[in-house]
C-alpha positions as CSV (number, residue, x, y, z in Angstrom):
1,M,7.9,44.0,-61.9
2,A,7.2,41.1,-59.7
3,M,4.3,41.3,-57.3
4,E,4.8,40.4,-53.7
5,V,2.5,37.6,-52.6
6,A,1.0,38.3,-49.2
7,P,1.8,35.4,-46.8
8,S,-1.2,33.3,-46.0
9,F,-2.1,32.9,-42.3
10,P,-4.0,30.0,-40.8
11,T,-7.8,30.3,-40.7
12,W,-10.5,28.7,-38.6
13,E,-11.1,26.3,-41.5
14,E,-7.7,24.8,-41.1
15,I,-8.2,24.4,-37.4
16,E,-11.5,22.7,-38.1
17,L,-9.7,20.4,-40.5
18,S,-7.1,19.4,-37.9
19,E,-10.0,18.8,-35.5
20,N,-11.7,16.5,-38.1
21,Y,-8.4,14.5,-38.4
22,L,-8.5,14.1,-34.6
23,V,-12.2,13.0,-34.6
24,C,-11.4,10.5,-37.4
25,C,-8.6,9.0,-35.3
26,M,-6.0,10.4,-37.8
27,F,-3.9,11.5,-34.9
28,Q,-0.5,12.0,-36.6
29,E,-2.1,14.2,-39.3
30,A,-4.0,16.2,-36.7
31,A,-0.7,16.7,-34.7
32,T,1.3,17.8,-37.7
33,L,-1.4,20.2,-39.0
34,S,-2.1,21.7,-35.6
35,F,1.7,22.2,-34.9
36,S,2.1,24.0,-38.2
37,I,-0.9,26.2,-37.4
38,I,0.6,27.2,-34.0
39,E,3.9,28.1,-35.6
40,Q,2.3,30.3,-38.2
41,L,0.1,32.0,-35.6
42,V,3.0,32.7,-33.3
43,D,5.0,34.0,-36.2
44,K,2.2,36.3,-37.2
45,N,1.9,37.5,-33.6
46,A,5.6,38.3,-33.5
47,K,5.5,40.2,-36.8
48,T,2.4,42.2,-36.3
49,N,2.7,42.6,-32.5
50,E,-1.0,42.1,-32.3
51,H,-2.7,41.0,-29.0
52,N,-6.3,40.4,-30.1
53,C,-8.7,37.9,-28.6
54,E,-9.3,36.0,-31.9
55,L,-5.6,35.2,-32.3
56,G,-5.4,33.9,-28.7
57,D,-8.5,31.7,-29.3
58,M,-7.0,30.3,-32.5
59,L,-3.7,29.6,-30.7
60,E,-5.5,27.8,-27.8
61,S,-7.7,25.8,-30.1
62,A,-4.9,24.5,-32.3
63,A,-2.8,23.8,-29.2
64,M,-5.6,21.8,-27.6
65,I,-5.8,19.7,-30.7
66,L,-2.1,19.1,-30.6
67,V,-2.2,18.1,-26.9
68,Q,-5.1,15.6,-27.5
69,S,-3.3,14.2,-30.6
70,Y,-0.1,13.5,-28.6
71,K,-2.1,11.9,-25.9
72,A,-3.9,9.6,-28.3
73,L,-0.5,8.7,-29.9
74,G,0.9,7.8,-26.4
75,R,3.4,10.7,-26.5
76,T,2.2,12.6,-23.4
77,S,5.8,12.8,-22.1
78,E,6.5,15.1,-25.1
79,I,3.6,17.5,-24.7
80,L,5.3,20.3,-22.7
81,K,8.5,20.0,-24.7
82,Q,6.7,20.3,-28.0
83,L,4.5,23.2,-26.8
84,K,7.6,25.1,-25.8
85,V,9.1,24.9,-29.3
86,P,6.6,27.0,-31.3
87,F,5.9,29.4,-28.4
88,G,9.5,29.9,-27.6
89,S,9.0,30.2,-23.8
90,V,6.9,28.5,-21.2
91,T,5.3,31.8,-20.2
92,A,4.1,32.3,-23.7
93,I,2.1,29.1,-23.6
94,P,-1.6,29.9,-22.7
95,A,-2.0,29.2,-19.0
96,Q,-5.0,26.8,-19.4
97,L,-3.1,24.9,-22.1
98,F,0.0,24.7,-19.9
99,L,-2.1,23.4,-17.0
100,T,-3.7,20.8,-19.2
101,G,-0.3,19.6,-20.6
102,V,1.1,19.3,-17.0
103,C,-2.0,17.3,-15.8
104,L,-1.6,14.9,-18.7
105,Q,2.1,14.4,-18.3
106,I,2.2,13.9,-14.5
107,P,0.4,10.5,-14.5
108,D,3.3,9.1,-16.6
109,G,5.5,9.6,-13.6
110,P,7.1,12.4,-11.5
111,S,9.9,13.2,-14.0
112,A,12.6,15.8,-13.5
113,E,11.5,17.4,-16.8
114,V,8.0,18.1,-15.5
115,Q,9.4,19.6,-12.3
116,E,11.9,21.7,-14.2
117,I,9.3,23.2,-16.6
118,L,6.9,23.9,-13.7
119,E,9.6,25.7,-11.8
120,E,10.6,27.6,-14.9
121,F,7.0,28.7,-15.4
122,L,6.4,29.8,-11.8
123,M,9.7,31.7,-11.5
124,K,9.0,34.0,-14.4
125,W,6.0,35.8,-12.9
126,R,5.8,38.7,-10.6
127,Y,2.8,39.9,-8.6
128,V,1.8,43.5,-9.2
129,D,-1.4,45.2,-8.2
130,G,-3.6,42.1,-8.1
131,K,-2.2,40.6,-11.3
132,Y,0.8,38.6,-12.5
133,Y,3.2,39.8,-15.2
134,T,6.2,38.1,-16.7
135,V,9.7,39.2,-15.5
136,A,10.5,40.2,-19.1
137,S,7.5,42.5,-19.4
138,M,8.4,44.2,-16.0
139,E,12.0,44.7,-17.1
140,A,10.9,46.4,-20.3
141,D,11.3,50.1,-20.7
142,V,7.7,51.2,-20.4
143,P,6.7,54.6,-19.0
144,Y,3.4,53.7,-17.4
145,M,2.1,50.7,-15.5
146,E,-1.1,50.7,-17.7
147,E,1.0,49.6,-20.6
148,F,1.6,46.3,-18.8
149,S,-1.9,45.3,-19.9
150,N,-0.6,44.9,-23.4
151,Q,2.0,42.4,-22.2
152,I,1.6,38.8,-21.2
153,S,-0.3,38.8,-18.0
154,L,-2.0,36.2,-15.8
155,G,-4.8,36.3,-13.3
156,V,-4.3,35.5,-9.7
157,D,-6.6,32.5,-9.7
158,K,-4.9,30.9,-12.7
159,Y,-1.4,31.4,-11.2
160,L,-2.6,29.9,-7.9
161,E,-4.1,27.0,-9.7
162,I,-0.7,26.2,-11.3
163,I,1.3,26.7,-8.1
164,E,-1.1,24.6,-6.1
165,L,-0.7,21.8,-8.7
166,Y,3.0,22.0,-8.2
167,V,3.4,22.4,-4.4
168,I,0.3,20.4,-3.2
169,T,-0.1,17.7,-5.9
170,F,3.4,17.2,-7.4
171,L,5.7,18.0,-4.4
172,G,3.3,17.1,-1.6
173,K,1.2,14.2,-2.7
174,I,3.5,12.5,-5.3
175,L,7.0,13.3,-4.2
176,E,6.1,13.9,-0.5
177,N,8.9,16.6,-0.4
178,F,7.2,19.0,2.0
179,D,10.3,20.9,2.9
180,L,10.8,21.9,-0.8
181,A,7.1,22.6,-1.2
182,I,7.0,24.9,1.9
183,S,10.2,26.7,0.7
184,W,8.5,27.3,-2.7
185,V,5.4,28.8,-1.1
186,E,7.4,31.0,1.2
187,K,9.5,32.5,-1.6
188,S,6.8,32.7,-4.3
189,P,5.1,36.0,-5.1
190,L,1.8,35.3,-3.5
191,P,-0.9,37.3,-1.8
192,E,-0.3,36.8,2.0
193,E,-3.7,35.3,2.6
194,K,-3.2,32.7,-0.2
195,R,0.4,32.0,1.1
196,Q,-0.8,31.2,4.6
197,D,-3.6,29.0,3.2
198,L,-1.1,26.9,1.2
199,L,1.3,26.7,4.1
200,R,-1.5,25.5,6.4
201,R,-2.4,22.8,4.0
202,L,1.2,21.7,3.6
203,H,1.8,21.5,7.3
204,S,-1.4,19.5,7.8
205,M,-0.3,17.1,5.1
206,N,3.2,16.8,6.6
207,T,1.6,16.1,10.0
208,L,-0.5,13.3,8.6
209,K,2.6,11.9,6.9
210,L,4.6,11.9,10.1
211,G,1.7,10.3,12.0
212,S,1.4,7.5,9.5
213,S,5.2,7.1,9.5
214,L,5.1,6.7,13.3
215,Q,2.3,4.2,13.1
216,S,4.3,2.3,10.4
217,S,7.4,2.3,12.6
218,A,5.4,1.3,15.7
219,L,3.8,-1.6,13.9
220,P,7.0,-3.7,13.7
221,L,7.6,-3.1,17.5
222,Q,4.1,-4.3,18.2
223,I,4.7,-7.3,16.1
224,D,8.0,-8.0,17.9
225,E,6.2,-7.6,21.3
226,C,3.5,-10.0,20.2
227,T,6.0,-12.4,18.9
228,T,7.9,-12.2,22.2
229,D,4.7,-12.7,24.1
230,S,3.7,-15.6,21.9
231,T,7.2,-17.1,22.2
232,S,7.1,-16.8,26.0
233,L,3.6,-18.3,26.1
234,I,4.8,-21.2,23.9
235,E,7.8,-21.7,26.1
236,E,5.7,-21.6,29.2
237,K,3.3,-24.1,27.7
238,S,6.2,-26.2,26.5
239,C,7.7,-26.1,30.0
240,N,4.3,-27.0,31.5
241,G,3.8,-29.7,29.0
242,T,7.3,-31.1,29.8
243,T,6.6,-30.9,33.5
244,N,3.3,-32.8,33.0
245,I,5.0,-35.4,30.9
246,L,7.7,-35.8,33.6
247,E,5.1,-36.0,36.3
248,H,3.2,-38.6,34.2
249,K,6.3,-40.5,33.7
250,D,7.1,-40.4,37.4
251,Q,3.6,-41.4,38.2
252,S,3.7,-44.3,35.7
253,K,7.1,-45.3,37.1
254,G,5.7,-45.2,40.7
255,E,2.7,-47.4,39.6
256,N,5.1,-49.9,37.9
257,T,7.2,-50.0,41.1
258,T,4.1,-50.6,43.2
259,K,3.0,-53.4,40.9
260,Q,6.4,-55.0,41.1
261,S,6.4,-54.7,44.9
262,I,3.0,-56.4,45.1
263,L,4.1,-59.2,42.8
264,E,7.3,-59.7,44.8
265,F,5.3,-59.7,48.1
266,S,2.8,-62.2,46.7
267,R,5.6,-64.4,45.6
268,R,7.2,-64.2,49.1
269,R,3.9,-65.0,50.9
270,T,2.9,-68.5,51.9
271,P,0.5,-70.0,49.3
272,F,-3.3,-70.0,50.0
273,W,-4.5,-72.6,52.6
274,W,-6.2,-74.5,49.8
275,F,-2.9,-75.4,48.3
276,R,-1.1,-76.2,51.6
277,T,0.1,-79.7,51.9
278,V,0.1,-82.3,54.8
279,T,2.7,-85.1,54.8
280,L,1.8,-88.4,56.4
281,K,4.4,-91.0,57.0
282,F,3.6,-94.8,57.3
283,G,6.9,-96.4,58.0
284,S,9.0,-95.9,54.9
285,S,6.0,-94.7,53.0
286,R,5.1,-91.0,52.7
287,L,1.7,-89.6,51.7
288,V,1.4,-86.0,50.8
289,L,-2.1,-84.6,50.9
290,S,-3.2,-81.1,50.2
291,N,-5.7,-79.3,52.2
292,G,-8.0,-79.2,49.3
293,S,-8.0,-83.0,48.8
294,I,-8.6,-83.5,52.5
295,F,-11.5,-81.1,52.4
296,L,-13.0,-82.8,49.3
297,G,-12.7,-86.2,51.0
298,F,-14.6,-85.0,54.1
299,L,-17.2,-83.4,51.9
300,V,-17.8,-86.6,50.0
301,A,-18.1,-88.6,53.2
302,F,-20.6,-86.1,54.6
303,V,-22.8,-86.2,51.5
304,Y,-22.7,-90.0,51.6
305,Y,-23.7,-90.0,55.3
306,I,-26.7,-87.7,54.6
307,A,-27.8,-89.9,51.7
308,W,-27.6,-93.1,53.8
309,R,-29.6,-91.5,56.7
310,K,-32.4,-90.5,54.2
311,Q,-32.4,-94.0,52.7
312,A,-32.8,-95.6,56.2
313,S,-35.6,-93.3,57.0
314,L,-37.5,-94.3,53.9
315,C,-37.1,-98.0,54.6
316,R,-38.6,-97.6,58.0
């Protein structure tokens, strides 16, 4: 009779081995082993329907090794998709692990896949008596509310942390889609105080965005006004410069006209007395003497007379 071999389940030693692979930069080996460990743990949980803390810690540890391995391999865009495979549903992924995967995947770009997974996660929870439960657990046929504690549940702070990441960071800061973010906050199952706090923050962010948009739109108008004023000033300076040039040209033209008038007047005037001439006629002969030559002749005669008088005085 053949004996049934009990299936072996992952141990902490295997998780430590996958962690050693990660530390030794053997990222592909670490990812493969940690993914296998997660599948076995989820399968064990489904078969035994156990909800003990050790199983949850082992799941979270192996999943963190998987996330870090994918990050080191440059495959962050696959993290959420790969986590969803062994867990079967996004709500089954441990909340802290889900939050870590989202935070690692968002910097790669605001993809539609990240938005879809975040919305899927947030839509599957309901707020009951200060705690969040999955829709599947609330629809289950359970007689008492206390039995919900054996189902998947989520604390208020953790749910708020995830919804804040979605509406404030993803929709507000990255996509700047405040209408969708406000709509999500209004319809999400939130405590009223937390809802008002998120709405207040979103409205404040939207106001800042509108203010910056108005400043950005007003800047081109200011530039146009400055350009118009500069153009008007340049045109005014150009007109003034042109007027000055024309005035200078008119002034130069007037000066040239004055000079020409003086020259023409000097040409028309009788020559200076020094150059005037005296004409003497002796019969058929004509002698033309200038005033200058006559003056020089008288001057020579006068000098000669003075010298003769001095010589006569000396002789006596």
